[in-house]
N, C-alpha and C positions, 0 to 999 in steps of 0.2 A: 504493500500500500504506500503510495507516494505521500510524503509529508506535506502538510499544509504550508509549512515554512521550513527553510533550511539555512544554516550558516556554517561555513568552514573558516577557521582562523588559526593562526599560529600564535600561541601565547608569547608575550614579550619577555617572559622569564620562565625558567623550568617549572612545569606544572604537571603534577601527577593526578590524573582524574580521580582515581579511587581514594587516595589518601586525602585529597582535598574535600571531596563532596561526601565522604563517608560519615562525617559528623552530623549530617542532616538526616541520617537514617535512624529511626526510632525502633531498633530491634530487628531481628531477622524476619519477623512476621509483619512488618510495617506495610499496610496495604497501599501506601502512597509512594513506595520506594522499592525498586527491584534491581538486582544485579544479575544480568544475563550470563549464560554460559560462555558467550563469546566476549565477555568483558564489558559489554555496553551497560550503561546505567540508565534506568527509566525512573522518572520522577513525575508524579501527578501533583499539580499545584493549582491554586486559584489566584490568577493574576488580576490586576486592576481592569483588564479588558475581558475577563472571563476565564473559564477553566481551560487548562492545557495539560497535555502530557508531553514531556520532553525526553528525548532519547539522546544520550551523550556517549560518544565513542571516540577513543584516542588512537591515532595511527602510530606506527613505529617511529616516525620522525617527530612526534610530539604534536602534530596538528590535531585539533579537536573539531569534531563535527557535532552540531546540535540540530536535531530534527524535532519538529513539534507539530501537534495536532490539536484542534479545538479552537474555540473563539479567541483564546488568549495566546495562540501560537506565535503571532508576530511579536508580541511583547516578550514572550518567553525566549525566543531565539536572540532577540536584540539584547536581552539582559544576560544571556548565557556567559559571555566573557567575565562580567562582573560576578556572576554566580561562582565562577571558577577561580576567583581571586585575582583578577586582572589588576585591581587597585591595591593589592596587598604588597606593601613595600618592605623589603628586608635589608635595604641598603645601610641602615644605621643599627642593625642588629649585630651585637658582638657576643658570641657564645661564652667567652671568657674561660670557662672550664674546658679542659681537654675532652672530657666525656661528652659534654654538650656540643662542643665543636665537632666531634666525630658524628654525633647524632644528626647535626645540621648538614654535615657533608654527605651522610648516607641518605638523607631525605631532602634533597634540594627542591623537589617538586611539591612538598607539603605546603599548601597555601591556606589562608583563612578565607572561607567562602563568604559571600555576601548576597543574601536573597532579596533584601529590601522589604520583605513581607513580614512585618512586625507581629501582627496578630496571629498569623499562621505559626510563627515560632513561639508565641506566648502560650498557646493552649497546651502543647505537649510539655513545656517547661513547668507549667502549673501542675500537670498530672504527675510530674516526677518529684514534687515537693514531699519530703518527709516519708517516702516509701522506698522500698527496694526497686532498683531499675527494672527488673523483670516484671514486677507487678505493674509499674507505670506503662511499660511497653504493651502489656496485655490489655490494659484499659484503653490505650490509644487504638489498638487493633480492633477491639470490640466496638468502640464508638464509631470508627470510620466505616466498618462493615455495616453498621446499623444505620448511620445517618449520612455517610459520604455519598457523593455522586459517582456513578460509573465513569472511569477515566476514558477520555476519547482516544481514538487511534488504535493501531494494531498491537496492543500491549502484549508482552511476552507471557504474562499471566494476568488474571483478573485484578484490576487495581481500582482504588477509590481516591477521589479528590477530597481533601478535607472539607467539611461542611462550611457554608457561609456563616458569618456572625449571627444572622437572624435565626439560623437553626440552632447554633450553640446556645443562644439566649433562652430557648424554650424547651431544651431537652428535659423530659419529665424526670422527676426525682427517682422513680423506680428504675429508669434506664441508667442513671448514674450508679445506682446501687448494683445493678446487674453487671456493670462494667468495673465494679470494685473501687468506685470513687466516693470518698466521704463527702458529707454536705459542705464542709468548709471549702474544699477545692472546687466542688461543683459550683458553689456560689461565686467563687472568684472568677471562674470562666464565664458564667452567665452575666455577671456584672461587666466584665471587660468587653464582652460581645456587644453590649449596648452602646459602647463607646469605641468601637473598633476603628472608625475613621480617625478619631483623635489619637488613638494608639498608633496607627500606621503613619501618622504625621511624624512620629519620632525618627523615622528613617532619614528625614531631611534636616534633623537638628544636630547641634553639637553634641558631643558625648555627654557632657554634664546635663544639658537640657533634656536629652533623650532619656537618661536614667531617671531624672526628676519626673518626667512625664509618666514613665512606666510605674515608678514606685508611688505615684499619687493614688493609684488604685488599690483598694483594700485587698490584702492577700498577695500583693506583689512586692517582694522585698529585694534586698541586695543580690541574693543568690539567683533568684528568678530573672532579674534584670540582666545579670551577667550572662546567663544561659541564652537569653534572647539576643543580647548584643553580639555574642560570639557568632551567631548564625545570620541574623537579619542585618546587622551593621558591619560585619566583617572586622570586628574589633579585636585586634591582636593582643590587647592588654586586659581584656575583660576576664577577671579572675573570679571563679565561683566560690567566694568566701562563705563559709558555713557548710560546705559540702561535707558529708559524713566521713569520706575517706581521703579527700584531696590533700589535706595538710600532711597527713602521715605518708602518703605516697610520694609527695614532693620531698618530704624530709628524708626518707630512706634513699631516694634516688640521688639527692644532692649532699646530704650530711650524715647519712647512715643512722638516723633515729627518728622517732616520732616527733612531730611538731604541733604546737597549737596554731590556731589561725594567725595570731599576732606574730609568732615566731616565723611562720611561713612567709608572711608579708615582709619581714625583715630579711629573710634569706633571698627572696626574689627581688628585692629593691634594686639591685644592680641592673636588672632587666626591665625596669619600668618602661612601659610602652610596648613591651613584647612578652608580658608575663603569661598570657594565655598561649602564646607561641611556644614558650618554654614547656608548658604543661603538655601541649600536643607532641612536642619533640620527645619528651620523656616517655610518653605513652607509646611512641613509635619506635623507640630506641632499644627497649629491653634492658634499660639500666636497672640496678637493684630495686626490687619491690619490697614492700613491707611484708614480713612473714604473716601467714594466715593464722592468726591466733586472737584470742580475746573475743569480746562481744561483737556481734554483727547486728545491723538494723533488722528488726524482726519483720516477718510477713504479717500484715494486718489485713484480715479478711473483711471487706466492706460489702460483699455481695449478700443478697438475700437467698435463703435456702427454702 
């Protein structure tokens, strides 16, 4: 099936399709994201011009092709270079440590993506608040299968476009329960959905103003704003402070011990402007990880039986 729109481009700096866009995937069962056997990435999204399915594939020479279907296809292919980190600048990034320098050398194509779709990034971030990741991913999967729109185009598997804000605003309480989402997170999503246009304006604001706009809404704190900024704004410095595991993971990778959030901030201060980039590089590098011991975040069952 011929795409509605297509764009081929050579990224202006090394870009690895999978490492760059992988952070947008919400678990292996994400109905809006699929990795094909041939290496192509499929992404279903809701653009300002309508729904779209984008297929991204990278040739051996580094050229990337974006094909898209649906009413939002034109917007999607035009935005594809930005999605793939075209504006992500590492020219002033100094790894400093040998281990981090090696990780940067081994992953030259790891870029910070920028979707510009703020509300779209906010919903799954809220679902991930205070629960284990697997639980949040299952909630996202169930809600998209129940309320998402069938993705346009010849998708490699059945896919869903995330629902529009008007739908998120009126999801019945029993559907939230069936998806394993507690009332607090459900209310946060519903409230934000009623102001989705104001939230999406944050993509055109300064970093400080964007964070202030997001955290103005009840239930959206520093951690959630950072998770949104990493994906919607392409913010290479957005650090998920308050994450259940992050400070200890950073601590063991860089200084060999557990850290508090304040200690993590102190350790990462030399990389201000690129602190999220450091976290991504640590995750891709295989540097020492915290031993699996001690308490873990519990699974909390919010479904009805």
